[in-house]
C-alpha positions in Angstrom: 0.3 -0.1 0.0 1.4 3.2 -1.2 2.2 5.6 2.1 0.3 8.5 1.1 -1.0 12.0 3.1 -4.3 11.8 4.8 -5.5 14.6 2.4 -4.7 12.4 -0.6 -6.8 9.8 0.7 -9.8 12.1 1.2 -9.3 13.4 -2.5 -9.2 9.7 -3.6 -12.2 9.1 -1.8 -14.2 12.2 -3.1 -13.4 10.6 -6.2 -14.7 6.9 -5.5 -18.5 8.1 -5.7 -18.1 7.3 -9.4 -18.1 10.9 -10.8 -15.4 13.1 -12.7 -14.8 15.9 -10.9 -12.8 19.0 -11.7 -10.2 20.0 -8.6 -12.7 23.3 -8.0 -15.8 20.7 -8.0 -13.5 18.6 -5.4 -13.1 21.4 -3.1 -16.6 22.5 -3.3 -17.7 19.0 -2.2 -14.9 19.1 0.3 -16.3 22.2 1.9 -20.0 21.1 1.8 -19.0 17.5 3.5 -15.5 16.6 4.5 -14.7 20.0 6.4 -17.4 18.8 8.8 -15.1 16.2 10.5 -11.8 16.1 8.5 -10.8 19.7 7.1 -11.2 20.9 3.6 -7.7 21.0 1.9 -6.6 24.3 -0.1 -6.9 24.1 -3.9 -3.5 24.1 -4.0 -3.2 21.1 -1.8 -5.8 19.5 -4.0 -4.2 20.0 -7.2 -0.9 18.8 -5.4 -2.6 15.2 -4.4 -4.5 14.8 -7.8 -1.2 15.3 -9.6 0.5 12.7 -7.3 -2.2 10.4 -7.6 -2.3 10.5 -11.3 1.3 9.8 -11.2 0.7 6.8 -9.0 -1.8 5.2 -11.5 -4.8 5.9 -8.9 -6.6 8.6 -10.8 -7.0 10.0 -14.6 -7.6 13.1 -16.2 -8.5 14.4 -19.3 -9.1 17.8 -20.6 -12.9 19.2 -20.4 -15.1 19.4 -23.0 -14.3 22.2 -25.4 -17.6 23.9 -24.5 -16.8 24.4 -20.8 -16.3 28.0 -20.2 -13.0 27.4 -18.4 -10.1 25.1 -19.3 -10.3 22.3 -16.8 -9.2 19.0 -16.3 -11.6 16.3 -14.9 -10.5 13.2 -12.7 -11.6 10.0 -12.0 -10.6 6.8 -9.8 -9.1 4.1 -11.6 -9.4 0.6 -10.5 -6.0 0.9 -9.0 -6.7 3.7 -7.2 -10.0 1.8 -6.0 -8.1 -1.0 -5.0 -5.5 1.3 -3.1 -8.5 3.0 -1.2 -10.2 -0.4 -0.2 -6.8 -1.5 1.0 -5.8 1.7 2.6 -9.6 1.7 4.6 -9.0 -2.0 5.7 -5.1 -2.2 6.6 -4.0 1.3 7.4 -3.6 2.1 11.1 -6.5 5.0 12.4 -4.6 8.0 13.4 -6.1 9.5 16.5 -7.9 13.1 15.9 -6.1 16.2 16.1 -7.8 18.5 18.7 -6.6 22.2 18.4 -9.3 23.9 20.1 -8.7 27.9 20.3 -11.3 28.6 22.5 -10.1 26.0 25.3 -6.6 27.2 24.8 -7.8 31.3 25.3 -9.9 29.9 28.6 -6.9 27.8 29.6 -5.0 30.9 29.8 -7.4 33.0 31.6 -5.6 33.9 34.3 -4.0 36.4 31.5 -7.5 37.8 31.0 -10.6 38.7 32.3 -14.1 37.3 32.9 -16.1 39.3 30.0 -13.3 38.5 27.3 -13.4 35.3 28.4 -17.2 35.0 28.1 -17.2 36.5 24.5 -14.5 34.1 23.2 -16.9 31.0 24.3 -19.7 32.8 23.3 -18.5 33.1 19.9 -17.5 29.5 19.7 -21.0 28.7 20.7 -22.2 30.4 17.9 -19.5 29.0 15.6 -20.8 25.5 16.9 -24.4 26.4 16.3 -24.0 27.5 12.8 -22.1 24.7 12.2 -24.5 22.3 13.1 -27.2 24.1 11.0 -24.7 23.6 8.0 -24.3 20.1 8.9 -28.0 19.4 9.3 -28.4 20.9 5.6 -25.4 18.5 4.4 -27.1 15.6 5.6 -30.6 16.7 3.9 -29.0 16.8 0.7 -27.0 13.2 1.5 -30.2 11.4 2.5 -31.8 12.6 -0.7 -28.9 11.0 -2.8 -28.7 7.1 -3.1 -25.0 7.1 -3.4 -24.5 9.0 -0.2 -25.7 6.6 2.2 -22.5 6.5 4.3 -21.8 10.2 4.0 -25.4 10.9 5.2 -24.6 8.4 8.5 -21.6 10.8 8.7 -23.5 13.7 8.7 -25.8 12.5 11.4 -22.7 11.8 13.6 -21.4 15.5 13.0 -24.3 16.6 13.8 -24.4 14.9 17.4 -20.7 16.3 17.4 -21.5 19.9 16.7 -24.6 19.8 18.9 -22.4 18.4 21.9 -19.5 21.2 21.3 -22.4 23.8 21.7 -23.6 22.0 25.0 -19.9 22.0 26.2 -19.6 26.0 25.3 -22.7 26.2 27.6 -21.4 24.2 30.5 -18.2 26.1 30.1 -20.0 29.6 30.1 -21.7 28.4 33.2 -18.2 27.4 34.8 -16.8 31.0 33.9 -20.0 32.4 35.2 -19.2 30.4 39.0 -15.5 31.7 38.6 -16.3 34.9 38.2 -18.8 35.0 41.0 -16.2 33.5 43.0 -13.5 35.8 42.1 -15.8 38.8 42.9 -16.9 37.7 46.1 -13.7 35.8 47.3 -16.1 32.8 47.8 -17.1 29.8 45.7 -20.4 30.6 44.6 -23.2 27.4 45.4 
């Protein structure tokens, strides 16, 4: 099995649904789905991975038909690419999730801040979680109406639960901050 970057496997996975896609279309689809649980690669990264996948024989490309308004290439997964993707799915060790939580880092450094700033930080994160939850729900609605996207729909439902939990965790953190602010104002722990 070829040792590819995780983004290459994601790009190859996007191609595995049987459609020819341009790099731009791959990016749009990643933004509408993969970003909710894995991140969305930059255009330069997508094109770099597509060239690499093509060099390995895992993808092919062709120029778009002349009636297309822009010059672009359309990419498709090859049988070798499908085999490699299946092997990776079955045999590659699962990498642990990476958590880089900006709001948590700022609250962790709360001794250098003030209660109002910390509250605004967590409220902004909560608003982000609520908006992302709404976006994931819209993506799930779309996926559930496309028979080939059964498993993406399952992950979108998982994403809804994840972002709802993130929203709820922000609510609990706001309550913790409120208690801390009350304690520091009175010098005594709040009930």
